[in-house]
C-alpha positions as CSV (number, residue, x, y, z in Angstrom):
1,M,-11.6,19.6,-45.7
2,K,-9.0,22.3,-46.1
3,L,-7.1,21.4,-49.2
4,R,-5.8,24.9,-50.1
5,F,-5.6,24.5,-53.8
6,W,-3.3,27.4,-54.6
7,R,-0.4,25.6,-53.0
8,I,-1.0,22.2,-54.5
9,F,-0.7,23.1,-58.2
10,P,3.1,23.0,-58.9
11,A,3.0,26.4,-60.6
12,L,0.8,28.0,-58.0
13,I,2.5,27.7,-54.7
14,V,1.0,30.4,-52.5
15,L,2.3,33.9,-52.4
16,L,2.2,35.7,-49.0
17,T,2.7,39.1,-47.4
18,A,6.2,39.7,-46.3
19,F,8.0,40.6,-43.1
20,N,11.6,41.6,-43.4
21,I,13.5,40.2,-40.5
22,W,13.5,36.5,-39.3
23,A,16.2,34.5,-37.5
24,E,15.8,31.6,-39.9
25,S,14.3,30.7,-43.3
26,S,13.2,27.8,-45.4
27,V,16.8,27.0,-46.6
28,W,18.6,23.8,-45.4
29,V,22.1,22.7,-46.2
30,V,23.3,19.1,-46.7
31,S,27.0,18.4,-46.4
32,F,28.8,15.3,-47.7
33,S,32.5,14.8,-48.5
34,K,33.5,17.6,-50.8
35,A,30.0,18.9,-51.8
36,K,27.1,20.7,-50.3
37,V,23.5,21.0,-51.4
38,Y,21.3,23.9,-50.3
39,L,17.7,23.0,-50.3
40,A,15.6,26.2,-50.8
41,G,11.9,26.2,-50.3
42,S,10.1,28.2,-52.9
43,F,6.9,30.0,-53.4
44,H,6.2,30.0,-57.1
45,M,4.2,33.2,-57.1
46,L,5.0,36.3,-55.0
47,R,4.2,40.0,-54.9
48,A,6.7,42.9,-55.0
49,S,5.9,43.5,-51.4
50,D,7.2,40.0,-50.5
51,Y,10.7,41.2,-51.2
52,P,13.5,41.2,-50.2
53,L,13.8,37.4,-49.7
54,P,15.5,36.2,-46.5
55,A,19.3,36.5,-46.6
56,E,19.8,32.8,-46.4
57,F,18.5,32.4,-50.0
58,F,21.3,34.7,-51.2
59,T,23.9,32.9,-49.1
60,A,22.9,29.6,-50.7
61,Y,23.0,31.1,-54.2
62,K,26.4,32.8,-53.7
63,N,28.0,29.6,-52.4
64,S,26.6,27.4,-55.2
65,G,28.1,26.8,-58.7
66,K,24.9,25.3,-60.0
67,I,21.3,26.1,-59.5
68,I,18.7,23.4,-60.0
69,F,15.0,24.2,-60.5
70,E,11.9,21.9,-60.7
71,I,11.7,22.5,-64.4
72,P,14.2,23.8,-66.9
73,P,14.6,27.6,-66.5
74,N,14.2,28.4,-70.2
75,D,11.5,25.8,-71.0
76,T,8.0,27.0,-71.3
77,G,6.7,23.9,-73.0
78,N,5.7,23.4,-76.6
79,Q,2.4,23.7,-78.4
80,G,2.0,19.9,-78.5
81,Q,2.3,19.6,-74.8
82,L,-0.2,22.3,-74.2
83,V,-2.7,20.8,-76.6
84,E,-2.4,17.4,-74.9
85,F,-2.9,19.0,-71.5
86,L,-6.0,20.9,-72.6
87,G,-7.3,17.8,-74.2
88,G,-7.5,16.3,-70.7
89,A,-8.5,19.5,-68.9
90,I,-11.5,20.6,-70.9
91,Y,-14.8,19.1,-72.0
92,T,-14.8,18.0,-75.6
93,D,-18.1,16.0,-75.7
94,G,-20.5,19.0,-76.0
95,T,-21.0,19.3,-72.2
96,T,-19.9,22.1,-70.0
97,L,-18.9,22.6,-66.4
98,K,-22.5,23.2,-65.4
99,D,-23.4,19.7,-66.5
100,H,-20.8,18.1,-64.3
101,V,-21.1,19.9,-60.9
102,S,-23.9,20.4,-58.5
103,S,-26.4,23.3,-58.9
104,E,-25.1,24.7,-55.6
105,A,-21.5,24.6,-56.8
106,Y,-22.3,26.2,-60.1
107,A,-24.4,28.9,-58.6
108,K,-21.7,29.7,-56.1
109,A,-19.1,29.9,-58.9
110,E,-21.4,32.1,-61.0
111,K,-22.0,34.5,-58.2
112,F,-18.3,34.7,-57.3
113,C,-17.2,35.3,-60.9
114,K,-19.8,38.0,-61.2
115,E,-18.6,39.7,-58.0
116,R,-15.0,39.5,-59.2
117,N,-15.8,40.4,-62.8
118,Y,-14.3,37.1,-64.0
119,P,-15.5,35.9,-67.4
120,L,-17.2,32.6,-66.4
121,E,-18.5,32.2,-70.0
122,L,-14.8,31.7,-71.1
123,Y,-14.4,29.0,-68.5
124,R,-17.5,27.0,-69.2
125,L,-15.6,24.1,-71.0
126,F,-13.1,23.8,-68.1
127,K,-13.2,20.7,-66.0
128,P,-13.2,21.4,-62.2
129,A,-9.5,21.2,-61.6
130,L,-8.6,23.7,-64.4
131,F,-11.5,25.9,-63.3
132,V,-10.2,26.0,-59.7
133,M,-6.7,26.6,-61.0
134,T,-7.9,29.4,-63.2
135,L,-9.7,31.1,-60.3
136,T,-6.6,30.6,-58.2
137,V,-4.5,32.5,-60.8
138,Q,-7.1,35.2,-61.0
139,E,-7.2,35.6,-57.2
140,M,-3.4,35.7,-57.0
141,N,-3.3,38.3,-59.7
142,R,-6.0,40.3,-57.9
143,I,-3.7,40.8,-54.9
144,G,-0.6,41.5,-56.9
145,A,0.8,37.9,-57.4
146,D,2.8,37.1,-60.4
147,P,4.9,34.0,-61.3
148,Q,7.6,36.4,-62.5
149,K,7.9,37.5,-58.9
150,G,8.3,34.0,-57.6
151,V,11.4,32.6,-56.0
152,D,12.1,30.3,-58.9
153,Y,11.8,33.1,-61.5
154,F,14.0,35.5,-59.4
155,F,16.9,33.1,-59.2
156,K,16.4,31.8,-62.8
157,E,16.9,35.4,-64.0
158,K,19.8,35.9,-61.6
159,A,21.5,32.6,-62.6
160,L,21.2,33.4,-66.3
161,K,22.6,36.9,-65.9
162,D,25.5,35.7,-63.7
163,G,26.3,32.8,-66.1
164,K,25.8,30.1,-63.5
165,A,25.1,26.5,-64.6
166,T,21.5,25.5,-64.2
167,G,19.5,22.2,-64.3
168,S,16.1,20.8,-63.5
169,L,14.4,17.9,-61.7
170,E,11.5,17.5,-64.1
171,T,10.2,18.5,-67.5
172,V,7.3,20.8,-68.3
173,D,5.5,17.8,-69.7
174,K,5.8,16.0,-66.3
175,Q,4.3,19.0,-64.5
176,L,1.4,19.3,-66.9
177,G,0.6,15.7,-66.3
178,L,0.6,16.4,-62.5
179,L,-2.0,19.1,-63.1
180,L,-4.2,16.7,-64.9
181,S,-4.0,14.2,-62.0
182,M,-5.9,16.8,-60.0
183,E,-9.1,16.0,-61.9
184,E,-9.5,12.8,-59.9
185,V,-10.2,14.7,-56.7
186,I,-11.7,18.1,-57.7
187,G,-15.5,18.3,-57.8
188,S,-18.4,20.3,-56.6
189,D,-17.4,20.2,-52.9
190,Q,-13.9,21.5,-53.7
191,I,-15.2,24.3,-55.9
192,I,-17.5,25.5,-53.1
193,E,-14.7,25.2,-50.5
194,S,-12.1,27.0,-52.7
195,I,-14.4,29.9,-53.3
196,D,-15.0,30.3,-49.6
197,E,-11.2,30.2,-49.0
198,F,-10.6,32.8,-51.7
199,K,-12.7,35.3,-49.9
200,Q,-10.4,35.1,-46.9
201,I,-7.1,34.7,-48.8
202,E,-5.2,37.7,-47.5
203,T,-5.9,36.8,-43.9
204,A,-4.7,33.2,-44.4
205,L,-1.6,34.1,-46.4
206,G,0.1,35.8,-43.5
207,E,0.1,32.6,-41.6
208,Y,1.6,30.7,-44.5
209,L,4.4,33.2,-45.0
210,A,5.3,33.4,-41.3
211,A,5.9,29.6,-41.3
212,W,7.8,29.7,-44.6
213,R,10.1,32.6,-43.6
214,K,11.0,31.0,-40.3
215,G,11.4,27.5,-41.8
216,D,9.0,26.2,-39.1
217,E,8.9,22.6,-40.2
218,S,6.0,21.5,-38.0
219,K,3.8,24.5,-39.0
220,M,4.7,24.1,-42.6
221,E,3.7,20.4,-42.5
222,E,0.4,21.4,-40.9
223,L,-0.4,24.1,-43.4
224,Y,1.1,22.7,-46.6
225,V,0.9,18.9,-46.4
226,N,-1.7,17.5,-44.0
227,G,-4.7,18.4,-46.1
228,L,-3.3,16.8,-49.1
229,K,-2.8,13.5,-47.2
230,L,-6.5,13.1,-47.0
231,Y,-6.2,12.2,-50.7
232,P,-3.7,9.4,-50.5
233,K,-3.3,8.7,-54.2
234,L,-2.8,12.3,-55.0
235,Y,-0.4,12.8,-52.1
236,Q,1.6,9.8,-53.4
237,T,1.8,11.2,-56.9
238,I,2.5,14.9,-56.1
239,V,4.7,14.5,-53.0
240,V,6.0,11.0,-52.2
241,D,6.9,9.7,-55.7
242,R,8.5,13.0,-56.8
243,N,10.5,13.4,-53.5
244,N,11.8,9.8,-53.8
245,K,12.9,10.5,-57.3
246,W,14.5,13.8,-56.4
247,I,16.5,12.2,-53.6
248,G,18.5,10.4,-56.2
249,D,19.3,13.6,-58.1
250,I,20.3,15.3,-54.8
251,K,22.6,12.5,-53.9
252,S,24.2,12.7,-57.3
253,C,25.0,16.3,-56.5
254,L,26.5,15.4,-53.2
255,D,28.7,12.8,-54.8
256,G,30.4,15.6,-56.8
257,S,32.9,18.2,-55.7
258,G,30.9,21.5,-56.1
259,N,28.0,23.1,-54.2
260,T,24.5,23.1,-55.6
261,M,21.3,25.1,-54.8
262,V,18.1,23.1,-55.3
263,I,15.0,25.2,-55.4
264,V,11.7,23.3,-55.0
265,G,8.2,24.1,-53.7
266,A,8.4,24.5,-49.9
267,A,5.9,21.7,-49.3
268,H,8.4,19.2,-50.7
269,L,10.9,19.9,-47.8
270,V,8.8,19.1,-44.7
271,G,7.0,16.2,-43.1
272,P,8.0,12.6,-42.8
273,D,8.1,12.3,-46.6
274,G,9.8,15.6,-47.1
275,L,13.3,15.9,-48.6
276,V,14.8,17.1,-45.4
277,N,13.6,14.0,-43.4
278,L,14.4,11.6,-46.2
279,L,18.0,12.7,-46.3
280,R,18.3,12.6,-42.6
281,K,16.9,9.0,-42.6
282,Q,19.7,8.1,-45.0
283,G,22.3,9.3,-42.7
284,Y,23.0,12.8,-44.1
285,K,23.5,15.7,-41.9
286,V,20.8,18.3,-42.8
287,V,20.8,21.6,-40.9
288,K,18.9,24.9,-41.2
289,L,21.0,27.5,-42.9
290,K,21.6,30.6,-41.0
291,K,23.2,33.7,-42.5
């Protein structure tokens, strides 16, 4: 199945090649009483060539007094959190990745790392989810991707420079826990599939970006969400539970008197369980923002 791992990890939403002019984008606006909330779909990793961002992002930013991100903009976590995460993401019983995946999967990984000059020996203690995540980062870096070029980082730096109020929906600890939840579904088959997809990454990315830049809800649902639904428990944890929690935070913003820009991974905005649809079901008017 096509799970597209680089867009599932919260810190690794896919980066894509850019086109400069679209009529719409992945920014929606919710209006209620005296307040508005701008819902901006993010890619957490981008390339320099993916800029400039669509104008709607800047409209939402300009019109907002507070910018809310998935995690606190100045919080990179602490050593204790990282140690706890690694304790669940690496083997500590004397075994290695080779002992836990099929010979086919390991041979494919070994061949791929050799071709890319990636240090497989340094990854031998990684469990499958961390291994795939690491390869994802390496592949993103290979084509110029960098979290410091992502939508979140761009507006974090801008908000701090401009002195705008900021906030967050989750903690770093929460997101590290979500990464660990991937271990339940990542195994030999997913390693094989991921490596096959990495080899075609630049071809696939254009399709992702086209949907994102246009804010094409049905196409975004198809590309970003449908594969994850084949893992119901993981989908519930990563998408449904978080969106339902975030709805409360967004409604609190709408009950105030100022405008807020909420920047979350684009996959959280679309589909029947997406923030846009959840708000519409609760009677809020949610429309696509146009510059």
